[in-house]
FIMI-635074 format. One line per field, with one value per residue (C-alpha): residue number from 1; residue in one letter; x, y, z. Coordinates in steps of 0.02 Angstrom, whole numbers. Layout:
N
pos = (NUM | ...)
code = (a | ...)
east = (X | ...)
north = (Y | ...)
up = (Z | ...)
This chain:
288
pos = (1 | 2 | 3 | 4 | 5 | 6 | 7 | 8 | 9 | 10 | 11 | 12 | 13 | 14 | 15 | 16 | 17 | 18 | 19 | 20 | 21 | 22 | 23 | 24 | 25 | 26 | 27 | 28 | 29 | 30 | 31 | 32 | 33 | 34 | 35 | 36 | 37 | 38 | 39 | 40 | 41 | 42 | 43 | 44 | 45 | 46 | 47 | 48 | 49 | 50 | 51 | 52 | 53 | 54 | 55 | 56 | 57 | 58 | 59 | 60 | 61 | 62 | 63 | 64 | 65 | 66 | 67 | 68 | 69 | 70 | 71 | 72 | 73 | 74 | 75 | 76 | 77 | 78 | 79 | 80 | 81 | 82 | 83 | 84 | 85 | 86 | 87 | 88 | 89 | 90 | 91 | 92 | 93 | 94 | 95 | 96 | 97 | 98 | 99 | 100 | 101 | 102 | 103 | 104 | 105 | 106 | 107 | 108 | 109 | 110 | 111 | 112 | 113 | 114 | 115 | 116 | 117 | 118 | 119 | 120 | 121 | 122 | 123 | 124 | 125 | 126 | 127 | 128 | 129 | 130 | 131 | 132 | 133 | 134 | 135 | 136 | 137 | 138 | 139 | 140 | 141 | 142 | 143 | 144 | 145 | 146 | 147 | 148 | 149 | 150 | 151 | 152 | 153 | 154 | 155 | 156 | 157 | 158 | 159 | 160 | 161 | 162 | 163 | 164 | 165 | 166 | 167 | 168 | 169 | 170 | 171 | 172 | 173 | 174 | 175 | 176 | 177 | 178 | 179 | 180 | 181 | 182 | 183 | 184 | 185 | 186 | 187 | 188 | 189 | 190 | 191 | 192 | 193 | 194 | 195 | 196 | 197 | 198 | 199 | 200 | 201 | 202 | 203 | 204 | 205 | 206 | 207 | 208 | 209 | 210 | 211 | 212 | 213 | 214 | 215 | 216 | 217 | 218 | 219 | 220 | 221 | 222 | 223 | 224 | 225 | 226 | 227 | 228 | 229 | 230 | 231 | 232 | 233 | 234 | 235 | 236 | 237 | 238 | 239 | 240 | 241 | 242 | 243 | 244 | 245 | 246 | 247 | 248 | 249 | 250 | 251 | 252 | 253 | 254 | 255 | 256 | 257 | 258 | 259 | 260 | 261 | 262 | 263 | 264 | 265 | 266 | 267 | 268 | 269 | 270 | 271 | 272 | 273 | 274 | 275 | 276 | 277 | 278 | 279 | 280 | 281 | 282 | 283 | 284 | 285 | 286 | 287 | 288)
code = (m | t | g | v | d | p | r | l | s | i | n | q | a | t | i | k | h | a | d | l | a | t | a | l | r | v | t | a | e | a | g | v | g | a | i | g | l | w | r | e | p | v | q | e | v | g | l | a | t | a | a | k | m | l | a | d | s | g | l | r | f | s | s | h | c | r | g | g | f | f | t | v | a | e | g | p | e | r | r | a | s | i | d | n | n | r | s | a | i | e | e | t | a | t | l | a | a | a | g | a | p | g | s | t | a | v | l | v | l | v | a | g | g | l | p | a | g | s | r | d | l | a | g | a | r | e | r | v | r | d | a | i | g | e | l | a | p | e | a | a | a | a | g | v | q | l | a | i | e | p | l | h | p | m | y | a | s | d | r | c | v | v | s | t | l | g | q | a | l | d | i | a | a | d | f | d | g | s | v | v | g | a | a | v | d | t | f | h | i | w | w | d | p | d | v | i | t | q | v | e | r | a | g | r | e | g | r | i | a | t | y | q | v | c | d | w | s | t | p | l | a | s | d | v | l | l | s | r | h | y | p | g | d | g | v | i | d | f | g | p | i | t | r | a | v | m | a | s | g | y | d | r | d | i | e | v | e | i | f | n | e | e | i | w | a | t | d | p | a | v | a | v | q | r | t | a | a | g | f | a | s | a | v | s | p | h | l | g)
east = (-1225 | -1296 | -1194 | -994 | -866 | -846 | -657 | -661 | -543 | -523 | -336 | -347 | -261 | -403 | -498 | -346 | -435 | -571 | -497 | -493 | -672 | -762 | -615 | -702 | -906 | -906 | -822 | -940 | -1068 | -1045 | -1077 | -864 | -791 | -611 | -492 | -336 | -253 | -103 | -7 | -27 | -233 | -199 | -39 | -184 | -301 | -185 | -142 | -247 | -397 | -387 | -380 | -538 | -626 | -576 | -645 | -815 | -805 | -836 | -709 | -577 | -374 | -297 | -142 | -51 | 46 | 214 | 337 | 540 | 637 | 786 | 912 | 1029 | 1200 | 1220 | 1214 | 1083 | 943 | 950 | 942 | 789 | 678 | 723 | 666 | 522 | 483 | 483 | 352 | 234 | 291 | 205 | 71 | 16 | 14 | -123 | -218 | -222 | -272 | -422 | -493 | -646 | -607 | -504 | -375 | -204 | -45 | 22 | 161 | 197 | 352 | 407 | 594 | 647 | 735 | 919 | 1019 | 1060 | 1214 | 1200 | 1198 | 1232 | 1088 | 1149 | 1214 | 1056 | 962 | 1086 | 1049 | 880 | 903 | 972 | 865 | 725 | 854 | 873 | 674 | 649 | 678 | 552 | 424 | 396 | 423 | 267 | 172 | 174 | 215 | 323 | 264 | 410 | 318 | 402 | 343 | 340 | 546 | 479 | 500 | 692 | 759 | 659 | 546 | 575 | 734 | 666 | 564 | 494 | 430 | 574 | 686 | 574 | 577 | 764 | 767 | 636 | 708 | 841 | 697 | 543 | 381 | 285 | 384 | 435 | 331 | 281 | 170 | 86 | 21 | -65 | -6 | 160 | 202 | 59 | 207 | 331 | 335 | 380 | 227 | 160 | 284 | 355 | 178 | 181 | 344 | 285 | 151 | 257 | 352 | 198 | 241 | 79 | 66 | -69 | -158 | -180 | -265 | -298 | -286 | -156 | -188 | -99 | -75 | -1 | -20 | 100 | 137 | 144 | 132 | -51 | -64 | -188 | -394 | -531 | -505 | -566 | -549 | -377 | -281 | -246 | -302 | -317 | -369 | -199 | -125 | -289 | -318 | -118 | -166 | -277 | -222 | -80 | -194 | -202 | -360 | -342 | -450 | -395 | -363 | -390 | -274 | -279 | -176 | -262 | -315 | -476 | -526 | -474 | -572 | -730 | -888 | -790 | -955 | -950 | -803 | -769 | -944 | -867 | -727 | -846 | -928 | -776 | -700 | -853 | -845 | -650 | -601 | -717 | -755 | -569 | -596 | -657)
north = (69 | -121 | -275 | -199 | -332 | -374 | -388 | -210 | -73 | 79 | 148 | 360 | 414 | 381 | 501 | 620 | 809 | 729 | 718 | 569 | 607 | 616 | 487 | 385 | 446 | 389 | 241 | 166 | 226 | 138 | -4 | -52 | -123 | -76 | 96 | 109 | 273 | 383 | 468 | 654 | 640 | 521 | 657 | 845 | 756 | 647 | 460 | 464 | 531 | 457 | 263 | 315 | 386 | 243 | 143 | 249 | 201 | 15 | 2 | -138 | -49 | -120 | -51 | 126 | 232 | 252 | 233 | 225 | 334 | 224 | 288 | 419 | 390 | 387 | 546 | 674 | 637 | 473 | 460 | 549 | 439 | 271 | 398 | 435 | 265 | 210 | 324 | 269 | 93 | 138 | 223 | 69 | -36 | 64 | 82 | -88 | -134 | -13 | -40 | -182 | -366 | -430 | -272 | -285 | -174 | -162 | -34 | 7 | 46 | 163 | 131 | 305 | 374 | 395 | 522 | 709 | 665 | 469 | 365 | 200 | 93 | -60 | 47 | 124 | -58 | -90 | 65 | -10 | -185 | -91 | -16 | -138 | -222 | -108 | -76 | -270 | -323 | -160 | -191 | -372 | -303 | -198 | -348 | -225 | -310 | -189 | -232 | -178 | -97 | -99 | 12 | 31 | 72 | 236 | 309 | 226 | 384 | 497 | 392 | 203 | 97 | -75 | -89 | -275 | -386 | -509 | -365 | -337 | -526 | -528 | -397 | -473 | -662 | -597 | -584 | -689 | -684 | -627 | -482 | -442 | -463 | -370 | -249 | -323 | -171 | -203 | -48 | -40 | -224 | -281 | -243 | -394 | -552 | -635 | -549 | -704 | -817 | -678 | -698 | -854 | -851 | -732 | -820 | -978 | -871 | -788 | -625 | -554 | -411 | -302 | -317 | -167 | -121 | -4 | -7 | 69 | 191 | 281 | 434 | 453 | 601 | 734 | 702 | 484 | 504 | 531 | 420 | 293 | 218 | 154 | -43 | -88 | 99 | 30 | -114 | -207 | -389 | -441 | -610 | -676 | -557 | -573 | -779 | -793 | -694 | -808 | -968 | -926 | -904 | -715 | -695 | -516 | -357 | -277 | -111 | 17 | 148 | 304 | 441 | 556 | 740 | 671 | 588 | 689 | 809 | 713 | 712 | 568 | 497 | 460 | 414 | 263 | 207 | 235 | 142 | 30 | -22 | -40 | -157 | -287 | -281 | -306 | -382 | -446 | -613 | -701 | -663 | -877)
up = (-96 | -96 | -152 | -105 | -98 | 57 | 8 | -29 | 71 | 2 | 25 | 100 | -66 | -164 | -76 | -64 | -21 | 93 | 273 | 393 | 458 | 283 | 217 | 363 | 358 | 147 | 153 | 278 | 247 | 48 | 138 | 116 | 266 | 275 | 239 | 237 | 320 | 283 | 383 | 361 | 397 | 581 | 611 | 563 | 711 | 824 | 844 | 987 | 939 | 746 | 845 | 910 | 770 | 660 | 802 | 803 | 600 | 640 | 491 | 465 | 469 | 290 | 276 | 379 | 229 | 215 | 264 | 200 | 102 | 139 | 8 | 56 | 149 | 341 | 436 | 511 | 383 | 366 | 554 | 540 | 436 | 538 | 677 | 564 | 532 | 697 | 734 | 567 | 639 | 822 | 736 | 606 | 792 | 905 | 721 | 685 | 897 | 877 | 692 | 677 | 680 | 517 | 533 | 520 | 555 | 383 | 343 | 162 | 141 | -16 | -29 | -123 | -263 | -289 | -197 | -264 | -364 | -352 | -508 | -408 | -403 | -299 | -166 | -170 | -118 | -4 | 98 | 116 | 155 | 307 | 346 | 353 | 423 | 595 | 622 | 567 | 784 | 819 | 693 | 749 | 951 | 923 | 804 | 627 | 455 | 374 | 153 | 24 | -117 | -301 | -389 | -586 | -637 | -714 | -552 | -493 | -488 | -396 | -281 | -291 | -321 | -305 | -461 | -466 | -362 | -361 | -289 | -119 | -121 | -141 | -3 | 128 | 106 | 243 | 388 | 421 | 333 | 486 | 525 | 319 | 158 | 2 | -37 | -211 | -331 | -482 | -557 | -532 | -573 | -689 | -837 | -807 | -889 | -688 | -596 | -593 | -544 | -376 | -329 | -323 | -241 | -123 | -62 | -55 | 71 | 150 | 120 | 40 | 124 | 87 | -120 | -212 | -366 | -470 | -675 | -801 | -953 | -1060 | -1105 | -924 | -849 | -853 | -697 | -697 | -516 | -553 | -685 | -578 | -640 | -581 | -595 | -765 | -853 | -947 | -991 | -833 | -849 | -669 | -707 | -693 | -532 | -421 | -447 | -411 | -284 | -206 | -211 | -96 | 32 | 52 | 171 | 191 | 117 | -54 | -72 | -202 | -206 | -333 | -351 | -498 | -509 | -597 | -447 | -312 | -377 | -369 | -242 | -116 | -94 | -265 | -280 | -134 | -249 | -430 | -333 | -274 | -436 | -563 | -404 | -396 | -631 | -625 | -478 | -375 | -505 | -501 | -305 | -300)
């Protein structure tokens, strides 16, 4: 495929049913230069093998998904979560070192939803802050940037108590920007009337760890987690957000991350090509 934007990265979630070898192959064969990986496919083959496969592919590594899930109270479950995130930091550093030049050691964090039986949203957010405080020194030592990802408010109860970019930046403000930043994902923040102001703030603070794009279209799927679409197939105006991200000096890859059963059922090579075409028409014109 010709004419693929050099800033495009395929987040592995977009081709979820492809194993790691297939995901790397179809991404490279499409002329895409970068890939964001998920922990489960990496763990299926083992970290050392995954790192070698990535190195052999010639692709840049743009992010690792995902860490987080920090909202439970202190106890065995929380300790297990913290330890799991330590492993995720190690994976991220190893994969970034294996990727082609221009790879970035970014670990995306999804905060976690309200603990069972709880209505204490503020307390849950504080536990997220505390967990990041525990992990930040280890991330810094490994050269990994933790990216707090705000998710649309419809996910606050079960998946992510951090709902706006502003909230993510307020948590990140306690830490050095090179260690704790934010994931700017159009699907989750396009609706926010303060989105441009907060993107500009993130840029000033040096906290845009990763920029992810996909589209929003209604009606939503019965499982709202699976409601993402190719760029250009929905209602998001990518221009203002993308221009604000670019004006911040963001120079990393831009991931397309899609959760959609129909797209997952598509041949992964076709899905990557369709992603690249949507990106070229909806996002590339705003990259300057």
